[in-house]
PDB file of N, CA, C and O in Angstrom:
ATOM      1  N   MET A   1       0.888  -1.422   0.213  1.00  0.00           N
ATOM      2  CA  MET A   1       0.157   0.121   0.422  1.00  0.00           C
ATOM      3  C   MET A   1       0.851   1.757  -0.419  1.00  0.00           C
ATOM      4  O   MET A   1       1.981   1.828  -0.902  1.00  0.00           O
ATOM      5  N   LEU A   2       0.388   2.278  -0.409  1.00  0.00           N
ATOM      6  CA  LEU A   2       1.197   3.787  -1.086  1.00  0.00           C
ATOM      7  C   LEU A   2       0.359   4.836   0.498  1.00  0.00           C
ATOM      8  O   LEU A   2      -0.479   4.786   1.398  1.00  0.00           O
ATOM      9  N   GLY A   3       1.248   5.539  -0.049  1.00  0.00           N
ATOM     10  CA  GLY A   3       0.180   7.091   0.796  1.00  0.00           C
ATOM     11  C   GLY A   3       0.861   7.613  -0.263  1.00  0.00           C
ATOM     12  O   GLY A   3       1.508   7.223  -1.235  1.00  0.00           O
ATOM     13  N   LEU A   4       0.271   9.259   0.573  1.00  0.00           N
ATOM     14  CA  LEU A   4      -0.355  10.131  -0.661  1.00  0.00           C
ATOM     15  C   LEU A   4      -0.563  11.802   0.164  1.00  0.00           C
ATOM     16  O   LEU A   4      -1.525  12.562   0.055  1.00  0.00           O
ATOM     17  N   ILE A   5       0.833  12.012   1.061  1.00  0.00           N
ATOM     18  CA  ILE A   5      -0.016  13.172   1.912  1.00  0.00           C
ATOM     19  C   ILE A   5       0.416  15.176   0.930  1.00  0.00           C
ATOM     20  O   ILE A   5       1.407  15.854   0.656  1.00  0.00           O
ATOM     21  N   ILE A   6      -1.288  15.266   0.766  1.00  0.00           N
ATOM     22  CA  ILE A   6      -1.557  16.433   0.359  1.00  0.00           C
ATOM     23  C   ILE A   6      -1.696  17.115   1.505  1.00  0.00           C
ATOM     24  O   ILE A   6      -1.593  16.717   2.665  1.00  0.00           O
ATOM     25  N   ASN A   7      -2.123  18.973   0.758  1.00  0.00           N
ATOM     26  CA  ASN A   7      -2.362  19.307   1.630  1.00  0.00           C
ATOM     27  C   ASN A   7      -4.228  19.467   0.852  1.00  0.00           C
ATOM     28  O   ASN A   7      -4.709  18.772  -0.043  1.00  0.00           O
ATOM     29  N   GLU A   8      -4.870  20.596   1.597  1.00  0.00           N
ATOM     30  CA  GLU A   8      -6.156  21.148   0.815  1.00  0.00           C
ATOM     31  C   GLU A   8      -5.621  21.397  -0.322  1.00  0.00           C
ATOM     32  O   GLU A   8      -5.130  20.408  -0.866  1.00  0.00           O
ATOM     33  N   ILE A   9      -5.535  22.467  -0.929  1.00  0.00           N
ATOM     34  CA  ILE A   9      -4.906  22.952  -1.808  1.00  0.00           C
ATOM     35  C   ILE A   9      -4.893  22.304  -3.259  1.00  0.00           C
ATOM     36  O   ILE A   9      -5.432  22.528  -4.342  1.00  0.00           O
ATOM     37  N   GLU A  10      -3.749  21.126  -2.570  1.00  0.00           N
ATOM     38  CA  GLU A  10      -3.045  19.914  -3.729  1.00  0.00           C
ATOM     39  C   GLU A  10      -4.570  19.071  -3.509  1.00  0.00           C
ATOM     40  O   GLU A  10      -4.982  18.322  -4.395  1.00  0.00           O
ATOM     41  N   ARG A  11      -4.919  19.171  -2.927  1.00  0.00           N
ATOM     42  CA  ARG A  11      -6.673  18.195  -3.134  1.00  0.00           C
ATOM     43  C   ARG A  11      -7.540  18.798  -3.974  1.00  0.00           C
ATOM     44  O   ARG A  11      -8.007  18.209  -4.949  1.00  0.00           O
ATOM     45  N   LYS A  12      -7.829  20.027  -3.666  1.00  0.00           N
ATOM     46  CA  LYS A  12      -8.941  20.856  -4.714  1.00  0.00           C
ATOM     47  C   LYS A  12      -8.118  20.876  -6.110  1.00  0.00           C
ATOM     48  O   LYS A  12      -8.725  21.099  -7.157  1.00  0.00           O
ATOM     49  N   GLU A  13      -7.116  20.704  -6.104  1.00  0.00           N
ATOM     50  CA  GLU A  13      -6.406  20.628  -7.346  1.00  0.00           C
ATOM     51  C   GLU A  13      -6.523  18.885  -8.106  1.00  0.00           C
ATOM     52  O   GLU A  13      -7.016  18.492  -9.163  1.00  0.00           O
ATOM     53  N   MET A  14      -6.131  18.494  -7.483  1.00  0.00           N
ATOM     54  CA  MET A  14      -5.786  17.089  -7.940  1.00  0.00           C
ATOM     55  C   MET A  14      -7.393  16.685  -8.363  1.00  0.00           C
ATOM     56  O   MET A  14      -7.728  16.107  -9.397  1.00  0.00           O
ATOM     57  N   GLU A  15      -8.399  17.214  -7.131  1.00  0.00           N
ATOM     58  CA  GLU A  15     -10.290  17.028  -7.775  1.00  0.00           C
ATOM     59  C   GLU A  15     -10.374  17.329  -8.642  1.00  0.00           C
ATOM     60  O   GLU A  15     -10.782  16.542  -9.496  1.00  0.00           O
ATOM     61  N   TYR A  16     -10.001  18.837  -9.028  1.00  0.00           N
ATOM     62  CA  TYR A  16     -10.358  19.460 -10.305  1.00  0.00           C
ATOM     63  C   TYR A  16      -9.435  19.324 -11.526  1.00  0.00           C
ATOM     64  O   TYR A  16      -9.688  20.281 -12.258  1.00  0.00           O
ATOM     65  N   LEU A  17      -8.724  18.753 -11.927  1.00  0.00           N
ATOM     66  CA  LEU A  17      -7.935  17.910 -12.957  1.00  0.00           C
ATOM     67  C   LEU A  17      -8.619  16.254 -13.253  1.00  0.00           C
ATOM     68  O   LEU A  17      -8.361  15.625 -14.279  1.00  0.00           O
ATOM     69  N   LEU A  18      -9.348  15.828 -12.349  1.00  0.00           N
ATOM     70  CA  LEU A  18      -9.791  14.557 -12.370  1.00  0.00           C
ATOM     71  C   LEU A  18     -11.218  14.682 -12.945  1.00  0.00           C
ATOM     72  O   LEU A  18     -11.688  13.831 -13.701  1.00  0.00           O
ATOM     73  N   LYS A  19     -12.027  16.028 -12.463  1.00  0.00           N
ATOM     74  CA  LYS A  19     -12.734  16.106 -13.464  1.00  0.00           C
ATOM     75  C   LYS A  19     -12.975  16.626 -14.535  1.00  0.00           C
ATOM     76  O   LYS A  19     -13.931  16.514 -15.301  1.00  0.00           O
ATOM     77  N   ARG A  20     -11.940  17.287 -14.572  1.00  0.00           N
ATOM     78  CA  ARG A  20     -11.609  17.832 -15.995  1.00  0.00           C
ATOM     79  C   ARG A  20     -11.888  16.863 -17.204  1.00  0.00           C
ATOM     80  O   ARG A  20     -12.738  16.909 -18.093  1.00  0.00           O
ATOM     81  N   GLU A  21     -10.912  16.000 -16.939  1.00  0.00           N
ATOM     82  CA  GLU A  21     -10.454  14.606 -17.157  1.00  0.00           C
ATOM     83  C   GLU A  21     -11.498  14.279 -18.021  1.00  0.00           C
ATOM     84  O   GLU A  21     -11.853  14.466 -19.185  1.00  0.00           O
ATOM     85  N   MET A  22     -11.935  13.584 -16.757  1.00  0.00           N
ATOM     86  CA  MET A  22     -13.632  12.594 -16.867  1.00  0.00           C
ATOM     87  C   MET A  22     -14.412  13.506 -17.120  1.00  0.00           C
ATOM     88  O   MET A  22     -15.325  13.175 -16.363  1.00  0.00           O
ATOM     89  N   GLU A  23     -14.948  14.904 -17.874  1.00  0.00           N
ATOM     90  CA  GLU A  23     -16.014  15.324 -18.017  1.00  0.00           C
ATOM     91  C   GLU A  23     -15.364  15.188 -19.983  1.00  0.00           C
ATOM     92  O   GLU A  23     -16.065  14.609 -20.813  1.00  0.00           O
ATOM     93  N   GLU A  24     -14.446  15.615 -20.238  1.00  0.00           N
ATOM     94  CA  GLU A  24     -13.656  15.121 -21.538  1.00  0.00           C
ATOM     95  C   GLU A  24     -13.940  14.450 -21.819  1.00  0.00           C
ATOM     96  O   GLU A  24     -14.397  14.564 -22.957  1.00  0.00           O
ATOM     97  N   LEU A  25     -14.048  12.556 -20.981  1.00  0.00           N
ATOM     98  CA  LEU A  25     -13.561  11.648 -21.188  1.00  0.00           C
ATOM     99  C   LEU A  25     -15.479  11.568 -22.184  1.00  0.00           C
ATOM    100  O   LEU A  25     -15.826  11.261 -23.324  1.00  0.00           O
ATOM    101  N   LEU A  26     -16.115  11.975 -21.085  1.00  0.00           N
ATOM    102  CA  LEU A  26     -17.482  11.747 -21.192  1.00  0.00           C
ATOM    103  C   LEU A  26     -18.139  12.115 -22.742  1.00  0.00           C
ATOM    104  O   LEU A  26     -18.926  11.619 -23.548  1.00  0.00           O
ATOM    105  N   HIS A  27     -17.264  13.333 -22.595  1.00  0.00           N
ATOM    106  CA  HIS A  27     -17.994  14.292 -23.530  1.00  0.00           C
ATOM    107  C   HIS A  27     -17.332  13.457 -25.188  1.00  0.00           C
ATOM    108  O   HIS A  27     -18.032  13.272 -26.184  1.00  0.00           O
ATOM    109  N   ASP A  28     -15.792  13.066 -25.049  1.00  0.00           N
ATOM    110  CA  ASP A  28     -15.939  11.861 -26.199  1.00  0.00           C
ATOM    111  C   ASP A  28     -16.537  11.299 -26.488  1.00  0.00           C
ATOM    112  O   ASP A  28     -16.903  11.185 -27.657  1.00  0.00           O
ATOM    113  N   LEU A  29     -17.062  10.445 -25.197  1.00  0.00           N
ATOM    114  CA  LEU A  29     -17.544   9.239 -25.573  1.00  0.00           C
ATOM    115  C   LEU A  29     -18.965   8.770 -25.872  1.00  0.00           C
ATOM    116  O   LEU A  29     -19.377   7.611 -25.827  1.00  0.00           O
ATOM    117  N   ASN A  30     -19.742  10.045 -26.233  1.00  0.00           N
ATOM    118  CA  ASN A  30     -20.599  10.153 -27.337  1.00  0.00           C
ATOM    119  C   ASN A  30     -20.441  10.771 -28.257  1.00  0.00           C
ATOM    120  O   ASN A  30     -21.364  11.495 -28.632  1.00  0.00           O
ATOM    121  N   ASP A  31     -19.325  10.731 -28.914  1.00  0.00           N
ATOM    122  CA  ASP A  31     -19.007  11.414 -30.361  1.00  0.00           C
ATOM    123  C   ASP A  31     -18.946  10.534 -31.148  1.00  0.00           C
ATOM    124  O   ASP A  31     -17.766  10.185 -31.202  1.00  0.00           O
ATOM    125  N   ARG A  32     -19.986   9.531 -32.294  1.00  0.00           N
ATOM    126  CA  ARG A  32     -19.972   8.649 -33.236  1.00  0.00           C
ATOM    127  C   ARG A  32     -18.991   8.121 -33.834  1.00  0.00           C
ATOM    128  O   ARG A  32     -18.688   6.957 -34.095  1.00  0.00           O
ATOM    129  N   HIS A  33     -18.253   9.697 -34.134  1.00  0.00           N
ATOM    130  CA  HIS A  33     -17.183   9.017 -35.055  1.00  0.00           C
ATOM    131  C   HIS A  33     -15.721   8.421 -34.003  1.00  0.00           C
ATOM    132  O   HIS A  33     -14.709   8.165 -34.655  1.00  0.00           O
ATOM    133  N   ILE A  34     -15.671   8.304 -33.114  1.00  0.00           N
ATOM    134  CA  ILE A  34     -14.592   7.606 -32.607  1.00  0.00           C
ATOM    135  C   ILE A  34     -14.852   5.770 -32.631  1.00  0.00           C
ATOM    136  O   ILE A  34     -15.910   5.235 -32.300  1.00  0.00           O
ATOM    137  N   GLU A  35     -13.874   5.193 -33.002  1.00  0.00           N
ATOM    138  CA  GLU A  35     -14.107   4.196 -33.595  1.00  0.00           C
ATOM    139  C   GLU A  35     -14.410   3.096 -31.902  1.00  0.00           C
ATOM    140  O   GLU A  35     -14.126   3.576 -30.805  1.00  0.00           O
ATOM    141  N   ALA A  36     -14.849   2.031 -32.013  1.00  0.00           N
ATOM    142  CA  ALA A  36     -14.815   1.065 -30.619  1.00  0.00           C
ATOM    143  C   ALA A  36     -14.022   0.934 -29.685  1.00  0.00           C
ATOM    144  O   ALA A  36     -14.109   0.806 -28.464  1.00  0.00           O
ATOM    145  N   LEU A  37     -12.860   1.009 -30.775  1.00  0.00           N
ATOM    146  CA  LEU A  37     -11.360   0.194 -29.867  1.00  0.00           C
ATOM    147  C   LEU A  37     -11.083   1.345 -29.037  1.00  0.00           C
ATOM    148  O   LEU A  37     -10.759   1.146 -27.866  1.00  0.00           O
ATOM    149  N   VAL A  38     -11.152   2.319 -29.410  1.00  0.00           N
ATOM    150  CA  VAL A  38     -11.020   3.587 -28.641  1.00  0.00           C
ATOM    151  C   VAL A  38     -11.781   3.553 -27.755  1.00  0.00           C
ATOM    152  O   VAL A  38     -11.303   3.263 -26.659  1.00  0.00           O
ATOM    153  N   LYS A  39     -13.574   3.888 -27.857  1.00  0.00           N
ATOM    154  CA  LYS A  39     -14.273   3.715 -26.787  1.00  0.00           C
ATOM    155  C   LYS A  39     -13.713   3.235 -25.679  1.00  0.00           C
ATOM    156  O   LYS A  39     -13.588   3.786 -24.586  1.00  0.00           O
ATOM    157  N   ARG A  40     -13.302   1.913 -26.113  1.00  0.00           N
ATOM    158  CA  ARG A  40     -13.400   0.586 -25.238  1.00  0.00           C
ATOM    159  C   ARG A  40     -11.859   1.251 -23.457  1.00  0.00           C
ATOM    160  O   ARG A  40     -11.840   1.162 -22.230  1.00  0.00           O
ATOM    161  N   ALA A  41     -10.826   1.895 -24.709  1.00  0.00           N
ATOM    162  CA  ALA A  41      -9.625   2.020 -23.945  1.00  0.00           C
ATOM    163  C   ALA A  41     -10.347   3.954 -22.944  1.00  0.00           C
ATOM    164  O   ALA A  41     -10.149   4.415 -21.819  1.00  0.00           O
ATOM    165  N   MET A  42     -10.855   4.270 -23.714  1.00  0.00           N
ATOM    166  CA  MET A  42     -11.354   5.926 -23.000  1.00  0.00           C
ATOM    167  C   MET A  42     -12.260   5.175 -21.784  1.00  0.00           C
ATOM    168  O   MET A  42     -12.055   5.657 -20.670  1.00  0.00           O
ATOM    169  N   ARG A  43     -13.082   4.234 -21.832  1.00  0.00           N
ATOM    170  CA  ARG A  43     -13.960   3.863 -20.889  1.00  0.00           C
ATOM    171  C   ARG A  43     -13.312   2.802 -19.747  1.00  0.00           C
ATOM    172  O   ARG A  43     -14.054   2.077 -19.085  1.00  0.00           O
ATOM    173  N   GLU A  44     -12.312   2.795 -19.640  1.00  0.00           N
ATOM    174  CA  GLU A  44     -11.185   2.056 -19.058  1.00  0.00           C
ATOM    175  C   GLU A  44     -10.461   2.934 -17.835  1.00  0.00           C
ATOM    176  O   GLU A  44     -10.265   2.853 -16.623  1.00  0.00           O
ATOM    177  N   ARG A  45     -10.076   4.218 -19.449  1.00  0.00           N
ATOM    178  CA  ARG A  45      -9.297   5.185 -18.306  1.00  0.00           C
ATOM    179  C   ARG A  45     -10.297   6.142 -17.576  1.00  0.00           C
ATOM    180  O   ARG A  45      -9.964   6.855 -16.629  1.00  0.00           O
ATOM    181  N   TYR A  46     -11.837   6.078 -18.228  1.00  0.00           N
ATOM    182  CA  TYR A  46     -13.210   6.667 -17.319  1.00  0.00           C
ATOM    183  C   TYR A  46     -13.304   6.085 -15.657  1.00  0.00           C
ATOM    184  O   TYR A  46     -13.497   6.674 -14.593  1.00  0.00           O
ATOM    185  N   ARG A  47     -13.014   4.310 -16.086  1.00  0.00           N
ATOM    186  CA  ARG A  47     -12.877   4.109 -14.518  1.00  0.00           C
ATOM    187  C   ARG A  47     -11.862   4.234 -13.802  1.00  0.00           C
ATOM    188  O   ARG A  47     -12.112   4.293 -12.598  1.00  0.00           O
ATOM    189  N   ILE A  48     -11.191   4.274 -13.985  1.00  0.00           N
ATOM    190  CA  ILE A  48      -9.381   4.429 -13.152  1.00  0.00           C
ATOM    191  C   ILE A  48      -9.418   5.863 -12.553  1.00  0.00           C
ATOM    192  O   ILE A  48      -8.777   6.181 -11.552  1.00  0.00           O
ATOM    193  N   LEU A  49     -10.216   6.688 -13.244  1.00  0.00           N
ATOM    194  CA  LEU A  49     -10.170   7.876 -12.684  1.00  0.00           C
ATOM    195  C   LEU A  49     -11.421   8.215 -11.766  1.00  0.00           C
ATOM    196  O   LEU A  49     -11.135   8.900 -10.784  1.00  0.00           O
ATOM    197  N   PHE A  50     -12.627   7.894 -11.891  1.00  0.00           N
ATOM    198  CA  PHE A  50     -13.629   7.733 -11.271  1.00  0.00           C
ATOM    199  C   PHE A  50     -13.161   7.331  -9.676  1.00  0.00           C
ATOM    200  O   PHE A  50     -13.598   7.762  -8.609  1.00  0.00           O
ATOM    201  N   LYS A  51     -12.148   6.380  -9.940  1.00  0.00           N
ATOM    202  CA  LYS A  51     -11.732   5.467  -8.977  1.00  0.00           C
ATOM    203  C   LYS A  51     -10.813   6.261  -7.693  1.00  0.00           C
ATOM    204  O   LYS A  51     -11.094   6.429  -6.506  1.00  0.00           O
ATOM    205  N   LEU A  52      -9.708   6.623  -8.433  1.00  0.00           N
ATOM    206  CA  LEU A  52      -8.918   7.239  -7.995  1.00  0.00           C
ATOM    207  C   LEU A  52      -9.612   9.287  -7.143  1.00  0.00           C
ATOM    208  O   LEU A  52      -9.365   9.867  -6.086  1.00  0.00           O
ATOM    209  N   PHE A  53     -10.243   9.541  -8.037  1.00  0.00           N
ATOM    210  CA  PHE A  53     -11.285  10.757  -8.058  1.00  0.00           C
ATOM    211  C   PHE A  53     -12.504  10.834  -6.830  1.00  0.00           C
ATOM    212  O   PHE A  53     -12.961  11.917  -6.465  1.00  0.00           O
ATOM    213  N   ARG A  54     -13.084   9.136  -6.086  1.00  0.00           N
ATOM    214  CA  ARG A  54     -13.893   8.783  -4.926  1.00  0.00           C
ATOM    215  C   ARG A  54     -12.670   9.275  -3.959  1.00  0.00           C
ATOM    216  O   ARG A  54     -13.185   9.877  -3.017  1.00  0.00           O
ATOM    217  N   ARG A  55     -11.159   9.247  -3.823  1.00  0.00           N
ATOM    218  CA  ARG A  55     -10.713   9.573  -2.806  1.00  0.00           C
ATOM    219  C   ARG A  55     -10.484  10.557  -2.370  1.00  0.00           C
ATOM    220  O   ARG A  55     -10.185  10.832  -1.207  1.00  0.00           O
ATOM    221  N   PHE A  56     -10.685  11.729  -3.952  1.00  0.00           N
ATOM    222  CA  PHE A  56     -10.237  13.376  -3.272  1.00  0.00           C
ATOM    223  C   PHE A  56     -11.585  13.643  -3.152  1.00  0.00           C
ATOM    224  O   PHE A  56     -11.672  13.724  -1.927  1.00  0.00           O
ATOM    225  N   ALA A  57     -12.806  13.853  -3.620  1.00  0.00           N
ATOM    226  CA  ALA A  57     -14.186  13.985  -3.754  1.00  0.00           C
ATOM    227  C   ALA A  57     -14.592  13.440  -2.212  1.00  0.00           C
ATOM    228  O   ALA A  57     -14.142  12.642  -1.390  1.00  0.00           O
ATOM    229  N   THR A  58     -16.076  14.660  -2.378  1.00  0.00           N
ATOM    230  CA  THR A  58     -16.918  14.325  -1.346  1.00  0.00           C
ATOM    231  C   THR A  58     -17.999  13.447  -1.859  1.00  0.00           C
ATOM    232  O   THR A  58     -17.840  12.981  -2.988  1.00  0.00           O
ATOM    233  N   GLU A  59     -19.059  13.157  -1.208  1.00  0.00           N
ATOM    234  CA  GLU A  59     -19.723  11.826  -1.845  1.00  0.00           C
ATOM    235  C   GLU A  59     -20.569  12.659  -2.491  1.00  0.00           C
ATOM    236  O   GLU A  59     -21.252  12.084  -3.338  1.00  0.00           O
ATOM    237  N   LYS A  60     -20.728  13.662  -2.392  1.00  0.00           N
ATOM    238  CA  LYS A  60     -21.975  14.859  -2.931  1.00  0.00           C
ATOM    239  C   LYS A  60     -21.641  14.419  -4.928  1.00  0.00           C
ATOM    240  O   LYS A  60     -22.292  13.876  -5.820  1.00  0.00           O
ATOM    241  N   GLU A  61     -19.868  15.236  -4.764  1.00  0.00           N
ATOM    242  CA  GLU A  61     -19.221  15.314  -6.510  1.00  0.00           C
ATOM    243  C   GLU A  61     -19.053  13.550  -6.709  1.00  0.00           C
ATOM    244  O   GLU A  61     -19.128  13.174  -7.879  1.00  0.00           O
ATOM    245  N   CYS A  62     -18.895  12.777  -5.952  1.00  0.00           N
ATOM    246  CA  CYS A  62     -18.610  11.284  -6.689  1.00  0.00           C
ATOM    247  C   CYS A  62     -20.379  11.355  -7.198  1.00  0.00           C
ATOM    248  O   CYS A  62     -20.375  11.419  -8.428  1.00  0.00           O
ATOM    249  N   ILE A  63     -21.648  11.362  -6.730  1.00  0.00           N
ATOM    250  CA  ILE A  63     -22.336  11.162  -6.812  1.00  0.00           C
ATOM    251  C   ILE A  63     -23.370  11.718  -8.940  1.00  0.00           C
ATOM    252  O   ILE A  63     -24.244  11.228  -9.655  1.00  0.00           O
ATOM    253  N   LYS A  64     -22.336  13.075  -8.972  1.00  0.00           N
ATOM    254  CA  LYS A  64     -22.497  13.817 -10.461  1.00  0.00           C
ATOM    255  C   LYS A  64     -21.534  13.360 -11.329  1.00  0.00           C
ATOM    256  O   LYS A  64     -21.242  13.792 -12.445  1.00  0.00           O
ATOM    257  N   TYR A  65     -20.903  12.120 -10.485  1.00  0.00           N
ATOM    258  CA  TYR A  65     -19.450  11.602 -11.668  1.00  0.00           C
ATOM    259  C   TYR A  65     -20.043   9.918 -11.770  1.00  0.00           C
ATOM    260  O   TYR A  65     -19.675   9.279 -12.755  1.00  0.00           O
ATOM    261  N   ILE A  66     -20.745   9.386 -10.980  1.00  0.00           N
ATOM    262  CA  ILE A  66     -21.130   7.900 -11.391  1.00  0.00           C
ATOM    263  C   ILE A  66     -21.092   7.523 -12.695  1.00  0.00           C
ATOM    264  O   ILE A  66     -21.641   8.388 -13.377  1.00  0.00           O
ATOM    265  N   PRO A  67     -20.666   6.564 -13.381  1.00  0.00           N
ATOM    266  CA  PRO A  67     -20.287   6.257 -14.716  1.00  0.00           C
ATOM    267  C   PRO A  67     -22.268   5.627 -15.037  1.00  0.00           C
ATOM    268  O   PRO A  67     -22.870   4.817 -14.333  1.00  0.00           O
ATOM    269  N   LYS A  68     -22.775   6.300 -16.202  1.00  0.00           N
ATOM    270  CA  LYS A  68     -24.132   5.701 -15.978  1.00  0.00           C
ATOM    271  C   LYS A  68     -23.635   4.039 -17.220  1.00  0.00           C
ATOM    272  O   LYS A  68     -22.690   3.836 -17.983  1.00  0.00           O
ATOM    273  N   LYS A  69     -24.366   3.546 -16.980  1.00  0.00           N
ATOM    274  CA  LYS A  69     -24.664   1.919 -17.889  1.00  0.00           C
ATOM    275  C   LYS A  69     -24.874   2.262 -18.859  1.00  0.00           C
ATOM    276  O   LYS A  69     -24.268   1.532 -19.643  1.00  0.00           O
ATOM    277  N   ASP A  70     -25.665   3.344 -19.603  1.00  0.00           N
ATOM    278  CA  ASP A  70     -25.645   3.686 -21.091  1.00  0.00           C
ATOM    279  C   ASP A  70     -24.044   4.167 -21.580  1.00  0.00           C
ATOM    280  O   ASP A  70     -23.659   3.892 -22.717  1.00  0.00           O
ATOM    281  N   THR A  71     -23.162   4.909 -20.608  1.00  0.00           N
ATOM    282  CA  THR A  71     -22.194   5.736 -21.584  1.00  0.00           C
ATOM    283  C   THR A  71     -21.280   4.897 -21.443  1.00  0.00           C
ATOM    284  O   THR A  71     -20.462   5.034 -22.352  1.00  0.00           O
ATOM    285  N   LEU A  72     -20.837   3.550 -20.281  1.00  0.00           N
ATOM    286  CA  LEU A  72     -20.043   3.138 -20.359  1.00  0.00           C
ATOM    287  C   LEU A  72     -20.370   1.804 -19.803  1.00  0.00           C
ATOM    288  O   LEU A  72     -20.278   1.223 -18.722  1.00  0.00           O
ATOM    289  N   HIS A  73     -20.749   1.590 -20.887  1.00  0.00           N
ATOM    290  CA  HIS A  73     -21.099  -0.246 -21.548  1.00  0.00           C
ATOM    291  C   HIS A  73     -20.922  -0.569 -23.053  1.00  0.00           C
ATOM    292  O   HIS A  73     -21.137  -1.707 -23.470  1.00  0.00           O
TER     293      HIS A  73
END
């Protein structure tokens, strides 16, 4: 197990970066011009980012980014 010690400003910065990346992925997943293989990799990346996001964000914030079944399947 690894640990990470960050202050509140760094936590907020990390949360912000994760949100931006997840929002961009969700936007791109709705693009019908992107190939299925690429979308599969994007879905996996979203899952990883969301797991990391859960460690930084409040429960209220996490609810907004819970992967929807139709988007990630």
